[in-house]
Structure formats: C-alpha cells, structure tokens
N, C-alpha and C positions, 0 to 999 in steps of 0.2 A: 504493499500499500504506499502510495506516495504521500508523504506528509510535508513536503516542501511547501513554502508559502509562494503562491503563483503572482508574480508581479509583472505588469505591463508597463513599460517605458514608453509613454506616448510622447512623440516629438514631431516637428514639421515634416522633416525628411533627412534623408541620407545625402546631404549636400555640403558637408564640411570642406572648407577650402574652396568653395564655389559660391553658391547663393546663400550659404549657411555659415555659421561660425561657431563661437564658443559655446552656445547653448547646445547645439546638437553634439559637439565633441565632448563636452561634460557628460551628457546623458549616456553617450556610448562607451566612454571609459567607465562610468558608473555601473553600467549593465555588466561590462566584462569583469569588473573587479568584485562584484557581489559573490558572496559564498555560495557556489553551486550546490553545496550539500544541504543548504538551508533554503535557498531560493531558486524557483523556476523562472527565469527571467526571459521575457520575449520583448522584442523591439517593434512597436507599431508605428508606422509613419502615417501622418495625415494624407501625404501626397507622394506620388511617383513624379519626378520632374524630368525623367528621361535624359538625364546628364550622365557622362561617362563616369563621373566621381561615385556615382551610386553603386556601380558594380564592384568598385574596390572595396567600399564599406560592407555591402552585402556578403562579400567573400570572407572578409576578415571576421565579420560577426558569426557566419555560419560555421567557419572553421572552429570557432570557440564554443559551438553548441547553443547559439543564440538564433532562435528563428526570427524572420524578418517578414513583416506584413505591411500591406498598403491599403489606405482607404480609397482612394481614386486618383487618376491623373490630375495634375496641377492645371488649373485654370486661372489666367490672369485676371478674369472677373471674379474677385474675391468672394463675393457673397455666394455665387454659383459654386465656387471651388469648396467652401465651408459646407454647404448643404450636401454636395456630392460625397465629400468625405464622410460626413456624418451618416449618410445613407449607407455607404460602403462598410463603415466600421460597426454599424449596429449588428448585423448578423455575425460578424466576425467575433465581436465580444461575447455574444450569446453562446458562441461555440467555445471560445478560450476559457470563459468563465473565471477571470482573474480574481484573486482575493483582493488586490490592491491596483488601482489604476493611478499611475504617477505621471501627472501631466507636466510638461515643461514648456514654458513660454505662453505667450498671449493666446495665440490660436489653438494651440493644444489645451490650454486652460479652458477655453469656451466649448470646445468639442468635448472635453473630458466632462464638463457640467452636462452637457447634452446627453451623453453616454450613461452617465450615472442615472439620469432620470429614465431614459429609454430601456436600459438593461437591468436596472435594479441592482447595479455594482455596489457592493456594501461599502467600500471605502474608497475615497478620491484624495490624493495628495497632489496639491497644486504648488509647483516650485516657480517663483517669480524670479527672472533673470535679469531685470532692468528696472530702473526707477522710473521709466516713462514708457508705459504700454500704449498701443495704438495712438502714436503721436499725432496722427492727422485725422483722428476720429474721437474728439473729446467726449461726445455723448455715449459712444461705445465703451470708452474707458471708464466712464462714471458708472454705466449699467453693469459691466462686467465687475468692477471692484465692490458693487453692492451684492452680486450674486455669490461670489466666493465665500464670504462669511456664513452665507445660509446654506450652501450646498457642499462646499469642500470639507473633508473631515478635519484636515490640517492644511495650514499654508506654510510655506517655507520660503525665507529669503537667503539669496546667496552672498549678500554683503549686509553689514550693520545698517547702512543707509536704507537699503529696501526694507529690512525688518522694522526700523523706526517707522518708515512710511505705512506699512502695512498696519502696524499697531495704532496709528492714529485714527484709522477708520471708525467712525462711530458704531457701525454694526458689528465690527470685530470686538469693541469693548462691550457692546450690548449682549452679543452671544457668548462672549469669554471664549471665542475660538482660539485654539492653540496655535502660536505663530512660533516657528523654529527658526533658529539662525544656523545654517550649515554652509560653511564657506565654499564657494567655487574652489576648484583645485585642478591640478594637473598631475599626471602620472609621469614623474621625472625620469624614470627608467625608460619609458616608451619614448619620450621626447628625445632622449639621447641616442636611443637605438634607431630612431628614424633618420639619423644622419646618413647620408649615403656617400658623402664625398664630392657631390655635385657641386659646381660653383657658378653662382650667377655672374661673378665677375668674368670668369673665363667665358661664359656663354656670351655676354655682351661685349667682350673685348676691352674690359676695363682693367687698368694696371691697379697695383695695390695702393698707391698714393693718391688715387682720386677719391674724394669724399663720397661715400655712398649712403644715402638715406632711404628708408623704407616705410611705406605705409601698407599694412596687411589688414584687410577686412572687406566687408561687403560694400559695394558703392551705393550708399544710402545717405540720406540727409543726416542721420544720426552720427555718422563718422566724421562730419565736418572737413570733408576733403576740400571744398573750395578754399576754406581758410589755409589749409595745409599747401596747397598750390600757390596761394598769394605769399605765404611765408617763404616757400621755396625759391620763388621769383627774386625776393629780397635777398636771400642767402646767396643767389647767383651773382648778384652784383659785386660781392666781396670775395666769393669762392666761385670764379667762373668755370671751374672743371667739375663742379659738383654734379652728381647725378642722382635721381629719385626713381625708385622702382615702386610701383603699385600692384599689389597682389590681391586679386579678388574680382568678383564680377557683381552685376546688378540687374534689376528689372527695368524693362521699358526704356525709356529714353535717357535715364540717369547716366549710363557710361558715355553716350555719345555727347551730352551736354558738358560733362567733365573733361573730355578730350578737347572740346571746342574751347573751353575756358583755358586749358593749357596752351592751346595754339595762340589765343589772344594775348597770354602772358609771355609769348616767345619761348616756350619750354618744349617745343616738338622734339628737339634733338637731345633733350636732357632728362626727360620724363619717359619712362618705359612701362607701358601698360601690359602686364604680363598675364592678366585674367586669372582664371582658376589654376591653381598649380598643386600638384600632389607632392611636390618638393618643397612646400613653403618652409619647413623647419631649415632646410639647407640655406634657403634665401635669407631667412633672418639671421642665421650664423655667419652670413657674409657681410651684413650691414656694419657700417661705422655707428649709426644711431637709428634706432626705432623711433618713428614719430606717430603719436596718437593725438589727433585733433578733435576727438569725440565731443559731442554736446552733452551726451548722457550715456551712462553704462551701468552695468550691474557690478561685475567684477571680471574686468576684460581677460580673456584667456590669452590673448597674443602678447600681453605684456608680461603675464607670468611666463610665457615661453622665452621672451626676450631675455628676462632676468635669469631663468635658469641657464641659458645659452651664454651668458656673460656679455650681452649687447646693452650699452647703456640707452636709457629711454628718456625722451622728452614728451610729456603729456599734459593735457588740459587739467586744471585743477577742478575736477567734479566729484560728486559723491560716487563711491565704488572706487574709482581709480586711485583717489588719495588714500584708500586703505592699503594700497600696494606700494605707491610711489610717495615716500616721505621726502619732502623738497630739500634737495641739497644733502641728502643722506643715501637714498636709494635711487634717485633719479632727479629730474628737473620738472617742476610744474609751472604752468603759465596759465593765465586767465583764458577761457573759452572765448572764441570769436575775436581773438587778438593776433592777427598774423604778424605784426612787428615783434610782439614779445615772443612768439614762437620761433620767429626766424633768429632772434638774439640768442635763444637757448640752444638752437641746433648749432649755430656757429660756435658757441661757448665749448660745447662737447668735442668739436673738430679741433678747435684751437688749443684747448687745455686738456691734453690726453691724461696728465696725472689726475685731474679731477674726474675724468670718465672712467679711469681705473678704480679709483676709490669707490665710486658709485656702484661699479659692477660687483666689487668684493662684497659690498654691504648688501646688495640686491640678491646676491646668491645666497646669503645667509637668511635673508627674509623670505625667499620663495619657499625654503624648506617647511614653513609654517603652512602653506597652502598646498598640501598633497592630496591626491584622490583618495589614498589610503585612509586619511582622516575622515574625509567626508563619507567614505563607505562605511565605516564603522558607526557613525552617527546614523546614517540612513537604516542600516541593518537593525540598530536599536529601535528606530521609529517604527519600521515595518513590524517588528516583533511586538512593539507596544500596541500598535493599532489592533493586531490580531488578538491581543489579550482582552481588548475591550469588547463590551456587548455591542452587538450590532443594531 
C-alpha cells in the first residue's frame, strides 16, 4: 500500500530560461529534492508552449521519476488560455487525486483555486513569488488577493517582503490564515554542475579585457530593461569597448520594441540579444557584472546564481532584491528607474576590481543561506503538518 503523500506542483510551464524564470526553476528543483520515500511528486503545467526548452526539462524530470502533465496549449489570449487550462486540468486532477495542490505564481494560484472548487481537492498551498501580481490588471489583483485567504489552506511567501505584504490583507487577519515564510533558494551543487565550459566571450569573439555586462530574464516590463539600456548607453560614453548581453525572451511586441530602443541609443553593435539559452549559467559565469534593473521582484533566482558563481551584481533597491544584496557588502544597490545611478554603479565595478572582489567573497558566503535544501525541509514539514490536520 502506497502511503506517500501525493503532491502536485502546479506551475505555468516548463519554460525556464525562455519565457519563464525563477518561479518555474524553483518549483522544479523543489520537486526534484523532495524525499521520494515520503512524497509522490508530479509536475502539472498550466500550459504547453511548444518551445524546445520544454523537451529538455521534461526529460530531466521524467528521468528522476517525476511525471509531467499539461492543461492545454498556451494561447496569447490569456482569458481563453486560463479557461482552457482549467478545463483540461479538471479531469486530470480527478484522476491524480492529489493530497496537496501546491500552486506557484499568479496564474497557477488562480487555477489552483478553481481546481480546489471543481475537484474538491482537500488542501491548496499557494506560494507567492513576487510583490506585484497581475501588474497590468489591478482589479484582478484585488479579487485574487481576496480569494486566497478564503480558499487556500496556507499561503507562502518566498521573501520577508512578500510575507509582510500578505499578512497586511484584512481577510488574512480576519480568517487567521497561516502565512509561512520559506525563502526562495537554489541548488548550489546543480548550479556548479551545469557549467559546461562554454564561453560567450569566445562565441562572440570578445577578448578578456572587454567589459562584459549581462541582463538575464524575461523581456517584460518588470525587468526594467529600458532603464538598463539607457544606463548602458551612458556607460559606453566612458567605456566605449563595453558590451552587454541580454539572455531571455518575451511575449508579443516587447522584444522588438526593446531592440528598437537599443538601435535608437546607438547600441546595435554593442548589445547582443541572445534569446533563450540552455547555457545561461555559463553565460553568467563569463560576465564581469550582472545587472538587474527590475522594478519589482520576489527573491530573484538569477541574482542568487550570480552570487554563487562569483559574479558581482548591480541591482535596483527593491523589496526582495535587498534581502540578497546588502549595499556595499554583497553587491551594489541603486534606486529603480534611475539610469544614471545604475550606470555609475556598473562603471564602478569595472574600474574598482578590488571592490568587486570583496563583494564577490561576501556574496558567496551569503548565498549559502538560500539553499534549496533548506526550503525543501520546510516544505516537507508543511506538507506533513497539513496532512495531520482535519480536512
């Protein structure tokens, strides 16, 4: 008789390093690291995006005994896409009959609520990965934030800023819903094992003395890429040989508009748009400076990866990020939407290599506090605790 706890990790899709990012990667690493003797873990994706990167992640998960399922093909008409996913996942959940649905992110959270109603799933954990959900749809953000205290069994925040935000909601206080703080984290060993020896400098024909900056993430409003491009244009006035690489992809017109901005700033020959790359870790490891110009975050995985790889970081001073980057200690922080300040910090880390090295040493020590192993232990405790509660 199988007495393992059945847990479904519900995520948008297997698009890490492409249209997805830290949320999906964190969920995948959590699924892989959970104790298989205690938990039967399955990965359920809202959507299939039909991107090459999906096959890689499917293979990795299935090789580790984790089944992968999809709700529906992705449709850029997001309302249609949500409804199709919900329709596809309802019979799947009735078949899987999980003890716990663990939803990650805004859309998985919404669909998780629907699935709990439709399938009478006994327990729903909703993990919030960002301080601003549905940024372009405030009414939807208001509605969903009111639903979670009433429907989710537990809410989890991946940073203290997110937890504080969740705890302020009047329905959370009224219902006394449990809010757990479980840090985002990375698998340090896996990060190091992902190194293949590939070199983006060699690929692009860049010598070791050319300053190389990098942006890694989805091409969305959240990532503040227009500010980073303006900052890099200022950097180029004083460091004319400098180069920037941008790793990641985006929806709709966003990639084209960003490339047009780079052209207007006369950066066509110095900014390389690499798109989705399975070797993102190798690219990060080749940088002189990782740049994060985000306007909001949860607890950004790419900064954790750069810290682990010994790459100095310049980032915006926003909730979540400042839990990783301590200004002048583990990196440099600048105000968001301030390209001149960002440019100054970028130049500083190129010109003052002693400072850069000091920051790297301290960052490597700090990143050890954000391991996936620690997060897994806390989630295992949470899963077992929920199973001991009356339904």
